[in-house]
C-alpha positions in Angstrom: -0.5 -0.2 0.0 2.2 3.3 -1.0 0.0 5.2 0.9 0.5 4.1 4.1 1.6 6.7 6.7 3.5 4.1 8.5 5.4 2.6 6.3 6.4 5.8 4.3 7.5 6.9 8.1 9.6 3.6 8.2 11.1 4.6 4.6 11.9 8.1 5.9 13.7 6.4 9.3 15.5 4.1 7.1 16.7 7.0 4.5 17.6 9.1 7.3 20.0 6.0 9.0 21.7 6.2 5.9 22.3 9.6 5.9 19.5 10.6 3.3 18.1 13.6 4.6 16.6 14.6 1.2 14.7 11.2 1.0 13.6 10.7 4.6 12.0 14.2 4.2 10.1 13.6 1.3 8.6 10.2 2.9 7.8 12.0 6.3 6.1 14.3 4.4 3.9 11.9 2.0 3.2 10.2 5.5 1.7 13.4 7.1 -0.3 14.2 4.0 -1.8 10.7 3.5 -2.5 10.5 7.0 -2.2 13.9 8.9 -3.0 12.2 12.1 0.2 10.1 12.4 2.4 11.1 14.8 5.8 9.7 14.3 6.0 11.3 10.7 6.4 14.8 12.4 8.5 14.0 15.2 10.6 12.2 12.2 11.0 15.5 10.6 11.5 17.3 13.8 14.5 15.5 14.4 16.1 16.2 11.1 15.5 19.4 11.5 17.2 19.4 15.1 20.2 17.5 13.6 20.7 20.2 11.6 20.3 23.0 14.0 17.0 24.6 13.3 15.3 24.5 16.6 12.8 26.7 14.9 11.6 24.4 12.0 11.5 21.3 14.5 9.6 23.1 16.6 7.1 24.0 14.1 7.2 20.8 13.0 6.2 19.5 16.3 3.2 22.5 16.6 1.6 20.9 13.8 1.6 17.7 15.2 0.2 18.8 18.6 -2.7 20.9 16.5 -3.8 17.7 15.1 -3.4 15.5 18.4 -3.0 18.2 21.9 -2.2 15.1 24.0 0.6 13.5 22.0 3.2 13.6 24.6 6.4 12.7 22.3 6.0 15.7 20.5 4.9 17.4 24.0 7.7 16.4 25.8 10.3 16.9 22.4 9.1 20.5 22.1 9.6 21.2 25.3 13.1 20.2 25.3 13.7 22.1 22.0 12.4 25.6 23.5 15.1 25.2 25.8 17.4 24.8 23.3 16.4 28.2 21.5 16.4 29.8 24.7 12.3 30.1 24.9 11.9 28.6 29.0 8.3 30.1 28.8 7.0 27.8 26.0 9.4 24.6 27.5 7.1 25.0 30.7 3.8 24.9 28.9 5.2 22.0 27.1 
């Protein structure tokens, strides 16, 4: 099933482990488009942006996930950690 968000996210994970971030990003984006409620795709994108040193973009991906599912704890926890890294302690406390 080429439109399965779980499989697309796993493909993204595999490409990320191989160091092919462009392909990983493409698969994570496809996963979130096919199933916006599939949270691991947003976390995968956030991890890539974080590894590139772009904390703001990483936070934006996680905020997108929380707009869909405000109770998704892994995104909230990671968002709090990232907020501290980009010197936003007020937001870190909220998450």
